[in-house]
N, C-alpha and C positions, 0 to 999 in steps of 0.2 A: 446521395451518400448511402452506403450500405446500412440497413437497419441494425445489424449486429454491431457494427462499428459505433453507431449512435448509442446503443445500449452500453457498450464498453465505456465510451467517453462519459456518459451520464453517471455511471457508477464511479469512475475515477473522480469526477467532480464531487459526487456525494461523499465519498470517503476521505476527501480532502478536508472536510469539516469534522471537528472533534466529536461532536455529539452523534453524528451519523456513523463515525468510526466506532464509537462505543456501542451503538446499536448493532453494528456488524459483529462485534465481539460477543454480544449477548447470544448470538446464534451458536457460539462455540464456548461453552461455559468455562473450561479450564483457562482460556485466555482472558475471559471476562473477569475472572477472579484475580488476575494479575494487576488490575487497575488499582492504584493505591487508595484513592478516595472517590467514592461516587457522590459524596456531598459537594465536592469541588472538582467536577469532571474537567472543566476548562484548564485547571492547573495540574491535572493528573496525567495528561496525555498530550503529546505533540504528534500531530499528523502531518507527514511530509509526502506530498505526491511526487512521483518520479525523483526520488532522493539522490543527492550527490554527497560523496564522502571525500575527505582529503587524507591520503595515505601519508603517514609520518615517516615511513621507511625511505632512506635515501637511495636504495637500490631500485626503486620504481621510477621510471622515466616520466611517466604522466602521473602527477601526484593527485589530480582530481578526477574522480570517476563517477559516472552515473551508475547506480545499481540497477539491475535489470528487473527489479520488482516494481509494482505499481504504486504502492504506498508503504511507507515505513511508519510504524506506530511506536513511539518512544514513551515509556512509562516514567513519570516524574513524581517526586515527593512534593506535594503541594505546599508544605511548610517551608522546606529548605530550598525549593526551586532548583533541585538537582535531579539528574536522571537516576533511576534506580538500577540501571544496568540490564534491564529486561527489554528486549526489542522484538517486535512482531513485524514480519514482512508479509505484506498482502500481495498475492498473485492472482489477479483477475484473469480468468481464461479469456484469451483474445480470440477474435474470429479467425478461423482457419489455422489455429495453433493446435498441433498434435501433442500427445502426452510427452514425447521426448523433448519437444521444445519447451513446454511448460516446466518440466522437471529440470531441464538444463538451466533455465533462468535461476531457479533456487540454488542449484549446485554452484553456479558461478558466484552468486551472492555469498554462499558459505565459504568459498575459497578466498574471496576478497576480504572477508571479515576476519580472517586468521591473522592478518597483519595489524599493526597498530594504526588506528584511523581516528579521524575527528569528523563530526557532522558539520555540514554547511547548513545551519539552521535558518529558518525565517527570521527576519529582523526582530519580530516581537520577542524572540527567545535568545537574543544575542548575549544576554548575561547568564544564560544557563550553561553549566558545565557540559561540554559536548564531546567528551572523550568516548572511546569505544564501549560497547556494552559487554556484559559478561555472558549473557545467555541470549541466543537467537532462536526465534520460533517462526516457522512458516505458517501461513494460512492461505489456502487456495480457495478461490471463489469460483464455483461452477454455475452455469446459467442454462436457460432452456435450449440454447444452441450447442451446448457442450455434449459431445457424444457420450453415451452411457459407458462405453469402454474406458474413457478417461476417468470417470468417477470410480469405476471398478479398479482401475490401476492405482489411483490415489489411495483407495481403501486397502488394496493389497500391499502397497508399499508402506502402510501405516502412517500416511501423511494426513494431517487434519484438513478437512475441507468443509465448506458451507455451500449448500445448493440454494440459490435464490430464484424465486419465481419472478421473472421479469415482466409478467403481464401487467403488473401494477405500476411499472415505470412510465412516467409521462414522457411521451415523445414530443419533440418540438413540432409545432404546427407548420404546415406548408407556408402560411402567411408570414410567420416569424422568421422562417429561413429565407424567404424572398426578401423581407425587409433587411435582414442582416447582409444579404448579398448586395442589395441596392446601396446600403450605407457604406459598405466596403468599396464598392465601385466608384462612389462619389468622392472618396478620399484622394 
């Protein structure tokens, strides 16, 4: 498997966890300040990897759509267990993705979110009000394999991004990958 793909998948797994998502937001202070309560972080943020929404509009033929972002972060009031209406969409730069592809993913999310929609939330949050958000914020994550021109273009387009040093990311060992392959083959 391609090393860059492993890094991408590792980050997708990491930011699926609430506390890791909060650590990502620490890197971009304006979004970090949107978190309702840092004393109760598990109740203040819902992290949804590869999110799906349900469009409420009857004019849409396919009413369930997967958004083209990597992770959606929904802010919640920890006391009332309701969304605050502020939603952050994380776009991790994918291997071999150019600036136009990365930007197009955000633009498609923007267009979809203009209609009335509801979130398909993880079971843990099934009682949380899941209607559309009022404010949508993108956050782009660039990595060591991201060309400098993409970061320059994000900066020029005034889009928020965080550059992560991926040298500290633990790569799965060859032994664990072989074990997983053997286990899968035995099924």
